[in-house]
N, CA, C and O atoms as a Maestro MAE file, in Angstrom:
{
 s_m_m2io_version
 :::
 2.0.0
}

f_m_ct {
 s_m_title
 :::
 protein
 m_atom[248] {
  # First column is atom index #
  i_m_mmod_type
  r_m_x_coord
  r_m_y_coord
  r_m_z_coord
  i_m_residue_number
  s_m_chain_name
  s_m_pdb_residue_name
  s_m_pdb_atom_name
  i_m_atomic_number
  :::
  1 25 25.862 -4.195 -28.765 1 A "UNK " " N  " 7
  2 3 24.915 -4.508 -27.722 1 A "UNK " " CA " 6
  3 2 23.844 -3.414 -27.685 1 A "UNK " " C  " 6
  4 15 24.157 -2.224 -27.672 1 A "UNK " " O  " 8
  5 25 22.591 -3.833 -27.667 2 A "UNK " " N  " 7
  6 3 21.510 -2.850 -27.654 2 A "UNK " " CA " 6
  7 2 21.064 -2.547 -26.224 2 A "UNK " " C  " 6
  8 15 21.217 -3.370 -25.321 2 A "UNK " " O  " 8
  9 25 20.521 -1.372 -26.042 3 A "UNK " " N  " 7
  10 3 20.025 -0.949 -24.739 3 A "UNK " " CA " 6
  11 2 18.545 -1.315 -24.662 3 A "UNK " " C  " 6
  12 15 17.762 -0.954 -25.540 3 A "UNK " " O  " 8
  13 25 18.169 -2.033 -23.603 4 A "UNK " " N  " 7
  14 3 16.778 -2.443 -23.449 4 A "UNK " " CA " 6
  15 2 15.893 -1.301 -22.975 4 A "UNK " " C  " 6
  16 15 14.773 -1.133 -23.457 4 A "UNK " " O  " 8
  17 25 16.399 -0.518 -22.033 5 A "UNK " " N  " 7
  18 3 15.636 0.590 -21.479 5 A "UNK " " CA " 6
  19 2 16.523 1.817 -21.379 5 A "UNK " " C  " 6
  20 15 17.711 1.705 -21.074 5 A "UNK " " O  " 8
  21 25 15.962 2.971 -21.631 6 A "UNK " " N  " 7
  22 3 16.715 4.209 -21.479 6 A "UNK " " CA " 6
  23 2 16.806 4.552 -19.993 6 A "UNK " " C  " 6
  24 15 16.038 4.040 -19.179 6 A "UNK " " O  " 8
  25 25 17.741 5.411 -19.657 7 A "UNK " " N  " 7
  26 3 17.882 5.851 -18.265 7 A "UNK " " CA " 6
  27 2 16.593 6.525 -17.798 7 A "UNK " " C  " 6
  28 15 16.186 6.361 -16.648 7 A "UNK " " O  " 8
  29 25 15.960 7.271 -18.675 8 A "UNK " " N  " 7
  30 3 14.701 7.938 -18.328 8 A "UNK " " CA " 6
  31 2 13.619 6.923 -17.971 8 A "UNK " " C  " 6
  32 15 12.887 7.110 -16.999 8 A "UNK " " O  " 8
  33 25 13.515 5.846 -18.757 9 A "UNK " " N  " 7
  34 3 12.522 4.806 -18.481 9 A "UNK " " CA " 6
  35 2 12.796 4.116 -17.152 9 A "UNK " " C  " 6
  36 15 11.871 3.826 -16.394 9 A "UNK " " O  " 8
  37 25 14.048 3.858 -16.876 10 A "UNK " " N  " 7
  38 3 14.433 3.223 -15.615 10 A "UNK " " CA " 6
  39 2 14.088 4.142 -14.447 10 A "UNK " " C  " 6
  40 15 13.551 3.687 -13.436 10 A "UNK " " O  " 8
  41 25 14.389 5.414 -14.579 11 A "UNK " " N  " 7
  42 3 14.085 6.388 -13.527 11 A "UNK " " CA " 6
  43 2 12.586 6.498 -13.301 11 A "UNK " " C  " 6
  44 15 12.127 6.513 -12.159 11 A "UNK " " O  " 8
  45 25 11.826 6.574 -14.379 12 A "UNK " " N  " 7
  46 3 10.364 6.660 -14.264 12 A "UNK " " CA " 6
  47 2 9.799 5.439 -13.554 12 A "UNK " " C  " 6
  48 15 8.913 5.556 -12.707 12 A "UNK " " O  " 8
  49 25 10.309 4.284 -13.899 13 A "UNK " " N  " 7
  50 3 9.840 3.041 -13.264 13 A "UNK " " CA " 6
  51 2 10.182 3.032 -11.779 13 A "UNK " " C  " 6
  52 15 9.363 2.628 -10.953 13 A "UNK " " O  " 8
  53 25 11.382 3.474 -11.439 14 A "UNK " " N  " 7
  54 3 11.807 3.534 -10.041 14 A "UNK " " CA " 6
  55 2 10.899 4.474 -9.251 14 A "UNK " " C  " 6
  56 15 10.441 4.126 -8.163 14 A "UNK " " O  " 8
  57 25 10.642 5.647 -9.788 15 A "UNK " " N  " 7
  58 3 9.783 6.631 -9.116 15 A "UNK " " CA " 6
  59 2 8.374 6.060 -8.951 15 A "UNK " " C  " 6
  60 15 7.771 6.193 -7.887 15 A "UNK " " O  " 8
  61 25 7.858 5.434 -9.986 16 A "UNK " " N  " 7
  62 3 6.521 4.835 -9.927 16 A "UNK " " CA " 6
  63 2 6.453 3.774 -8.822 16 A "UNK " " C  " 6
  64 15 5.514 3.759 -8.026 16 A "UNK " " O  " 8
  65 25 7.442 2.900 -8.780 17 A "UNK " " N  " 7
  66 3 7.455 1.843 -7.768 17 A "UNK " " CA " 6
  67 2 7.538 2.420 -6.360 17 A "UNK " " C  " 6
  68 15 6.877 1.916 -5.452 17 A "UNK " " O  " 8
  69 25 8.327 3.454 -6.162 18 A "UNK " " N  " 7
  70 3 8.432 4.106 -4.842 18 A "UNK " " CA " 6
  71 2 7.109 4.759 -4.461 18 A "UNK " " C  " 6
  72 15 6.706 4.703 -3.299 18 A "UNK " " O  " 8
  73 25 6.429 5.376 -5.425 19 A "UNK " " N  " 7
  74 3 5.136 5.999 -5.150 19 A "UNK " " CA " 6
  75 2 4.099 4.946 -4.753 19 A "UNK " " C  " 6
  76 15 3.312 5.165 -3.832 19 A "UNK " " O  " 8
  77 25 4.098 3.820 -5.439 20 A "UNK " " N  " 7
  78 3 3.155 2.748 -5.118 20 A "UNK " " CA " 6
  79 2 3.430 2.197 -3.719 20 A "UNK " " C  " 6
  80 15 2.497 1.920 -2.966 20 A "UNK " " O  " 8
  81 25 4.689 2.040 -3.378 21 A "UNK " " N  " 7
  82 3 5.059 1.551 -2.044 21 A "UNK " " CA " 6
  83 2 4.629 2.555 -0.977 21 A "UNK " " C  " 6
  84 15 4.133 2.161 0.078 21 A "UNK " " O  " 8
  85 25 4.812 3.830 -1.237 22 A "UNK " " N  " 7
  86 3 4.414 4.876 -0.283 22 A "UNK " " CA " 6
  87 2 2.899 4.878 -0.090 22 A "UNK " " C  " 6
  88 15 2.417 5.039 1.032 22 A "UNK " " O  " 8
  89 25 2.158 4.702 -1.160 23 A "UNK " " N  " 7
  90 3 0.693 4.662 -1.055 23 A "UNK " " CA " 6
  91 2 0.239 3.463 -0.247 23 A "UNK " " C  " 6
  92 15 -0.669 3.572 0.578 23 A "UNK " " O  " 8
  93 25 0.867 2.318 -0.478 24 A "UNK " " N  " 7
  94 3 0.526 1.108 0.270 24 A "UNK " " CA " 6
  95 2 0.815 1.320 1.753 24 A "UNK " " C  " 6
  96 15 -0.002 0.978 2.608 24 A "UNK " " O  " 8
  97 25 1.966 1.879 2.046 25 A "UNK " " N  " 7
  98 3 2.354 2.133 3.424 25 A "UNK " " CA " 6
  99 2 1.366 3.090 4.101 25 A "UNK " " C  " 6
  100 15 0.982 2.879 5.252 25 A "UNK " " O  " 8
  101 25 0.962 4.129 3.388 26 A "UNK " " N  " 7
  102 3 0.009 5.087 3.938 26 A "UNK " " CA " 6
  103 2 -1.345 4.413 4.185 26 A "UNK " " C  " 6
  104 15 -1.965 4.640 5.223 26 A "UNK " " O  " 8
  105 25 -1.800 3.600 3.255 27 A "UNK " " N  " 7
  106 3 -3.067 2.887 3.422 27 A "UNK " " CA " 6
  107 2 -3.008 1.946 4.624 27 A "UNK " " C  " 6
  108 15 -3.979 1.824 5.372 27 A "UNK " " O  " 8
  109 25 -1.877 1.288 4.806 28 A "UNK " " N  " 7
  110 3 -1.728 0.389 5.943 28 A "UNK " " CA " 6
  111 2 -1.708 1.167 7.257 28 A "UNK " " C  " 6
  112 15 -2.264 0.701 8.251 28 A "UNK " " O  " 8
  113 25 -1.086 2.326 7.280 29 A "UNK " " N  " 7
  114 3 -1.084 3.151 8.488 29 A "UNK " " CA " 6
  115 2 -2.490 3.641 8.810 29 A "UNK " " C  " 6
  116 15 -2.890 3.668 9.974 29 A "UNK " " O  " 8
  117 25 -3.234 4.027 7.790 30 A "UNK " " N  " 7
  118 3 -4.617 4.448 7.993 30 A "UNK " " CA " 6
  119 2 -5.438 3.276 8.530 30 A "UNK " " C  " 6
  120 15 -6.228 3.439 9.460 30 A "UNK " " O  " 8
  121 25 -5.249 2.105 7.943 31 A "UNK " " N  " 7
  122 3 -5.976 0.920 8.395 31 A "UNK " " CA " 6
  123 2 -5.668 0.622 9.862 31 A "UNK " " C  " 6
  124 15 -6.571 0.295 10.633 31 A "UNK " " O  " 8
  125 25 -4.414 0.731 10.242 32 A "UNK " " N  " 7
  126 3 -4.046 0.498 11.647 32 A "UNK " " CA " 6
  127 2 -4.742 1.499 12.565 32 A "UNK " " C  " 6
  128 15 -5.245 1.125 13.625 32 A "UNK " " O  " 8
  129 25 -4.773 2.751 12.169 33 A "UNK " " N  " 7
  130 3 -5.452 3.766 12.975 33 A "UNK " " CA " 6
  131 2 -6.941 3.463 13.105 33 A "UNK " " C  " 6
  132 15 -7.518 3.615 14.182 33 A "UNK " " O  " 8
  133 25 -7.557 3.037 12.013 34 A "UNK " " N  " 7
  134 3 -8.984 2.712 12.050 34 A "UNK " " CA " 6
  135 2 -9.248 1.456 12.882 34 A "UNK " " C  " 6
  136 15 -10.265 1.369 13.570 34 A "UNK " " O  " 8
  137 25 -8.344 0.494 12.822 35 A "UNK " " N  " 7
  138 3 -8.470 -0.702 13.665 35 A "UNK " " CA " 6
  139 2 -8.404 -0.318 15.142 35 A "UNK " " C  " 6
  140 15 -9.143 -0.859 15.964 35 A "UNK " " O  " 8
  141 25 -7.527 0.606 15.466 36 A "UNK " " N  " 7
  142 3 -7.411 1.066 16.853 36 A "UNK " " CA " 6
  143 2 -8.711 1.733 17.331 36 A "UNK " " C  " 6
  144 15 -9.006 1.751 18.526 36 A "UNK " " O  " 8
  145 25 -9.462 2.267 16.401 37 A "UNK " " N  " 7
  146 3 -10.748 2.906 16.725 37 A "UNK " " CA " 6
  147 2 -11.896 1.903 16.624 37 A "UNK " " C  " 6
  148 15 -13.070 2.273 16.663 37 A "UNK " " O  " 8
  149 25 -11.530 0.623 16.492 38 A "UNK " " N  " 7
  150 3 -12.500 -0.483 16.430 38 A "UNK " " CA " 6
  151 2 -13.456 -0.393 15.248 38 A "UNK " " C  " 6
  152 15 -14.612 -0.804 15.349 38 A "UNK " " O  " 8
  153 25 -12.983 0.136 14.141 39 A "UNK " " N  " 7
  154 3 -13.801 0.186 12.936 39 A "UNK " " CA " 6
  155 2 -13.874 -1.210 12.311 39 A "UNK " " C  " 6
  156 15 -12.932 -1.994 12.422 39 A "UNK " " O  " 8
  157 25 -14.977 -1.510 11.667 40 A "UNK " " N  " 7
  158 3 -15.211 -2.786 11.017 40 A "UNK " " CA " 6
  159 2 -14.194 -3.030 9.898 40 A "UNK " " C  " 6
  160 15 -13.872 -2.123 9.130 40 A "UNK " " O  " 8
  161 25 -13.696 -4.266 9.817 41 A "UNK " " N  " 7
  162 3 -12.675 -4.636 8.835 41 A "UNK " " CA " 6
  163 2 -13.151 -4.393 7.400 41 A "UNK " " C  " 6
  164 15 -12.388 -3.895 6.572 41 A "UNK " " O  " 8
  165 25 -14.388 -4.737 7.107 42 A "UNK " " N  " 7
  166 3 -14.878 -4.547 5.733 42 A "UNK " " CA " 6
  167 2 -14.995 -3.063 5.385 42 A "UNK " " C  " 6
  168 15 -14.772 -2.678 4.237 42 A "UNK " " O  " 8
  169 25 -15.341 -2.233 6.363 43 A "UNK " " N  " 7
  170 3 -15.394 -0.792 6.118 43 A "UNK " " CA " 6
  171 2 -13.990 -0.224 5.903 43 A "UNK " " C  " 6
  172 15 -13.782 0.646 5.058 43 A "UNK " " O  " 8
  173 25 -13.044 -0.724 6.673 44 A "UNK " " N  " 7
  174 3 -11.653 -0.285 6.495 44 A "UNK " " CA " 6
  175 2 -11.176 -0.657 5.097 44 A "UNK " " C  " 6
  176 15 -10.521 0.140 4.425 44 A "UNK " " O  " 8
  177 25 -11.503 -1.852 4.668 45 A "UNK " " N  " 7
  178 3 -11.132 -2.299 3.320 45 A "UNK " " CA " 6
  179 2 -11.722 -1.380 2.262 45 A "UNK " " C  " 6
  180 15 -11.050 -1.009 1.299 45 A "UNK " " O  " 8
  181 25 -12.976 -1.020 2.450 46 A "UNK " " N  " 7
  182 3 -13.648 -0.130 1.502 46 A "UNK " " CA " 6
  183 2 -12.971 1.243 1.459 46 A "UNK " " C  " 6
  184 15 -12.807 1.828 0.388 46 A "UNK " " O  " 8
  185 25 -12.584 1.742 2.616 47 A "UNK " " N  " 7
  186 3 -11.975 3.080 2.703 47 A "UNK " " CA " 6
  187 2 -10.538 3.119 2.185 47 A "UNK " " C  " 6
  188 15 -10.116 4.102 1.576 47 A "UNK " " O  " 8
  189 25 -9.794 2.042 2.433 48 A "UNK " " N  " 7
  190 3 -8.361 2.046 2.101 48 A "UNK " " CA " 6
  191 2 -8.024 1.301 0.818 48 A "UNK " " C  " 6
  192 15 -6.910 1.415 0.306 48 A "UNK " " O  " 8
  193 25 -8.982 0.537 0.295 49 A "UNK " " N  " 7
  194 3 -8.759 -0.315 -0.881 49 A "UNK " " CA " 6
  195 2 -7.766 -1.437 -0.609 49 A "UNK " " C  " 6
  196 15 -7.224 -2.026 -1.544 49 A "UNK " " O  " 8
  197 25 -7.524 -1.738 0.667 50 A "UNK " " N  " 7
  198 3 -6.681 -2.883 1.028 50 A "UNK " " CA " 6
  199 2 -7.568 -4.122 1.122 50 A "UNK " " C  " 6
  200 15 -8.738 -4.021 1.494 50 A "UNK " " O  " 8
  201 25 -7.021 -5.282 0.790 51 A "UNK " " N  " 7
  202 3 -7.808 -6.513 0.928 51 A "UNK " " CA " 6
  203 2 -8.117 -6.803 2.401 51 A "UNK " " C  " 6
  204 15 -7.323 -6.479 3.284 51 A "UNK " " O  " 8
  205 25 -9.265 -7.409 2.651 52 A "UNK " " N  " 7
  206 3 -9.665 -7.762 4.012 52 A "UNK " " CA " 6
  207 2 -8.592 -8.632 4.667 52 A "UNK " " C  " 6
  208 15 -8.285 -8.461 5.847 52 A "UNK " " O  " 8
  209 25 -8.031 -9.551 3.910 53 A "UNK " " N  " 7
  210 3 -6.997 -10.435 4.465 53 A "UNK " " CA " 6
  211 2 -5.798 -9.631 4.980 53 A "UNK " " C  " 6
  212 15 -5.241 -9.960 6.028 53 A "UNK " " O  " 8
  213 25 -5.401 -8.595 4.265 54 A "UNK " " N  " 7
  214 3 -4.266 -7.769 4.707 54 A "UNK " " CA " 6
  215 2 -4.626 -7.005 5.976 54 A "UNK " " C  " 6
  216 15 -3.795 -6.866 6.874 54 A "UNK " " O  " 8
  217 25 -5.850 -6.514 6.054 55 A "UNK " " N  " 7
  218 3 -6.275 -5.775 7.242 55 A "UNK " " CA " 6
  219 2 -6.296 -6.710 8.455 55 A "UNK " " C  " 6
  220 15 -5.921 -6.310 9.558 55 A "UNK " " O  " 8
  221 25 -6.732 -7.942 8.248 56 A "UNK " " N  " 7
  222 3 -6.713 -8.918 9.345 56 A "UNK " " CA " 6
  223 2 -5.287 -9.201 9.803 56 A "UNK " " C  " 6
  224 15 -5.037 -9.369 10.997 56 A "UNK " " O  " 8
  225 25 -4.351 -9.254 8.855 57 A "UNK " " N  " 7
  226 3 -2.937 -9.442 9.224 57 A "UNK " " CA " 6
  227 2 -2.447 -8.251 10.042 57 A "UNK " " C  " 6
  228 15 -1.747 -8.424 11.039 57 A "UNK " " O  " 8
  229 25 -2.813 -7.049 9.621 58 A "UNK " " N  " 7
  230 3 -2.410 -5.853 10.350 58 A "UNK " " CA " 6
  231 2 -3.012 -5.847 11.756 58 A "UNK " " C  " 6
  232 15 -2.364 -5.414 12.709 58 A "UNK " " O  " 8
  233 25 -4.242 -6.324 11.884 59 A "UNK " " N  " 7
  234 3 -4.913 -6.349 13.184 59 A "UNK " " CA " 6
  235 2 -4.157 -7.227 14.178 59 A "UNK " " C  " 6
  236 15 -4.149 -6.946 15.376 59 A "UNK " " O  " 8
  237 25 -3.528 -8.277 13.688 60 A "UNK " " N  " 7
  238 3 -2.763 -9.172 14.563 60 A "UNK " " CA " 6
  239 2 -1.525 -8.506 15.148 60 A "UNK " " C  " 6
  240 15 -0.972 -8.976 16.142 60 A "UNK " " O  " 8
  241 25 -1.094 -7.412 14.531 61 A "UNK " " N  " 7
  242 3 0.109 -6.714 15.012 61 A "UNK " " CA " 6
  243 2 -0.199 -5.747 16.150 61 A "UNK " " C  " 6
  244 15 0.711 -5.223 16.792 61 A "UNK " " O  " 8
  245 25 -1.476 -5.516 16.393 62 A "UNK " " N  " 7
  246 3 -1.861 -4.566 17.456 62 A "UNK " " CA " 6
  247 2 -1.830 -5.210 18.809 62 A "UNK " " C  " 6
  248 15 -2.125 -4.557 19.810 62 A "UNK " " O  " 8
  :::
 }
 m_bond[247] {
  # First column is bond index #
  i_m_from
  i_m_to
  i_m_order
  :::
  1 1 2 1
  2 2 3 1
  3 3 4 2
  4 3 5 1
  5 5 6 1
  6 6 7 1
  7 7 8 2
  8 7 9 1
  9 9 10 1
  10 10 11 1
  11 11 12 2
  12 11 13 1
  13 13 14 1
  14 14 15 1
  15 15 16 2
  16 15 17 1
  17 17 18 1
  18 18 19 1
  19 19 20 2
  20 19 21 1
  21 21 22 1
  22 22 23 1
  23 23 24 2
  24 23 25 1
  25 25 26 1
  26 26 27 1
  27 27 28 2
  28 27 29 1
  29 29 30 1
  30 30 31 1
  31 31 32 2
  32 31 33 1
  33 33 34 1
  34 34 35 1
  35 35 36 2
  36 35 37 1
  37 37 38 1
  38 38 39 1
  39 39 40 2
  40 39 41 1
  41 41 42 1
  42 42 43 1
  43 43 44 2
  44 43 45 1
  45 45 46 1
  46 46 47 1
  47 47 48 2
  48 47 49 1
  49 49 50 1
  50 50 51 1
  51 51 52 2
  52 51 53 1
  53 53 54 1
  54 54 55 1
  55 55 56 2
  56 55 57 1
  57 57 58 1
  58 58 59 1
  59 59 60 2
  60 59 61 1
  61 61 62 1
  62 62 63 1
  63 63 64 2
  64 63 65 1
  65 65 66 1
  66 66 67 1
  67 67 68 2
  68 67 69 1
  69 69 70 1
  70 70 71 1
  71 71 72 2
  72 71 73 1
  73 73 74 1
  74 74 75 1
  75 75 76 2
  76 75 77 1
  77 77 78 1
  78 78 79 1
  79 79 80 2
  80 79 81 1
  81 81 82 1
  82 82 83 1
  83 83 84 2
  84 83 85 1
  85 85 86 1
  86 86 87 1
  87 87 88 2
  88 87 89 1
  89 89 90 1
  90 90 91 1
  91 91 92 2
  92 91 93 1
  93 93 94 1
  94 94 95 1
  95 95 96 2
  96 95 97 1
  97 97 98 1
  98 98 99 1
  99 99 100 2
  100 99 101 1
  101 101 102 1
  102 102 103 1
  103 103 104 2
  104 103 105 1
  105 105 106 1
  106 106 107 1
  107 107 108 2
  108 107 109 1
  109 109 110 1
  110 110 111 1
  111 111 112 2
  112 111 113 1
  113 113 114 1
  114 114 115 1
  115 115 116 2
  116 115 117 1
  117 117 118 1
  118 118 119 1
  119 119 120 2
  120 119 121 1
  121 121 122 1
  122 122 123 1
  123 123 124 2
  124 123 125 1
  125 125 126 1
  126 126 127 1
  127 127 128 2
  128 127 129 1
  129 129 130 1
  130 130 131 1
  131 131 132 2
  132 131 133 1
  133 133 134 1
  134 134 135 1
  135 135 136 2
  136 135 137 1
  137 137 138 1
  138 138 139 1
  139 139 140 2
  140 139 141 1
  141 141 142 1
  142 142 143 1
  143 143 144 2
  144 143 145 1
  145 145 146 1
  146 146 147 1
  147 147 148 2
  148 147 149 1
  149 149 150 1
  150 150 151 1
  151 151 152 2
  152 151 153 1
  153 153 154 1
  154 154 155 1
  155 155 156 2
  156 155 157 1
  157 157 158 1
  158 158 159 1
  159 159 160 2
  160 159 161 1
  161 161 162 1
  162 162 163 1
  163 163 164 2
  164 163 165 1
  165 165 166 1
  166 166 167 1
  167 167 168 2
  168 167 169 1
  169 169 170 1
  170 170 171 1
  171 171 172 2
  172 171 173 1
  173 173 174 1
  174 174 175 1
  175 175 176 2
  176 175 177 1
  177 177 178 1
  178 178 179 1
  179 179 180 2
  180 179 181 1
  181 181 182 1
  182 182 183 1
  183 183 184 2
  184 183 185 1
  185 185 186 1
  186 186 187 1
  187 187 188 2
  188 187 189 1
  189 189 190 1
  190 190 191 1
  191 191 192 2
  192 191 193 1
  193 193 194 1
  194 194 195 1
  195 195 196 2
  196 195 197 1
  197 197 198 1
  198 198 199 1
  199 199 200 2
  200 199 201 1
  201 201 202 1
  202 202 203 1
  203 203 204 2
  204 203 205 1
  205 205 206 1
  206 206 207 1
  207 207 208 2
  208 207 209 1
  209 209 210 1
  210 210 211 1
  211 211 212 2
  212 211 213 1
  213 213 214 1
  214 214 215 1
  215 215 216 2
  216 215 217 1
  217 217 218 1
  218 218 219 1
  219 219 220 2
  220 219 221 1
  221 221 222 1
  222 222 223 1
  223 223 224 2
  224 223 225 1
  225 225 226 1
  226 226 227 1
  227 227 228 2
  228 227 229 1
  229 229 230 1
  230 230 231 1
  231 231 232 2
  232 231 233 1
  233 233 234 1
  234 234 235 1
  235 235 236 2
  236 235 237 1
  237 237 238 1
  238 238 239 1
  239 239 240 2
  240 239 241 1
  241 241 242 1
  242 242 243 1
  243 243 244 2
  244 243 245 1
  245 245 246 1
  246 246 247 1
  247 247 248 2
  :::
 }
}
């Protein structure tokens, strides 16, 4: 039986995925803070690189 991925590759992928999730979470927290300050949705999108649709979803949670 052959090994598809080495343990190192699996670990690197796991770390990468966790970093991407953390960045998304941070961007969403920033977007929420900016929404609370009544900043324009398109400007928030530009600053956070989040899609306008996601920012609108976040706005509904406030």
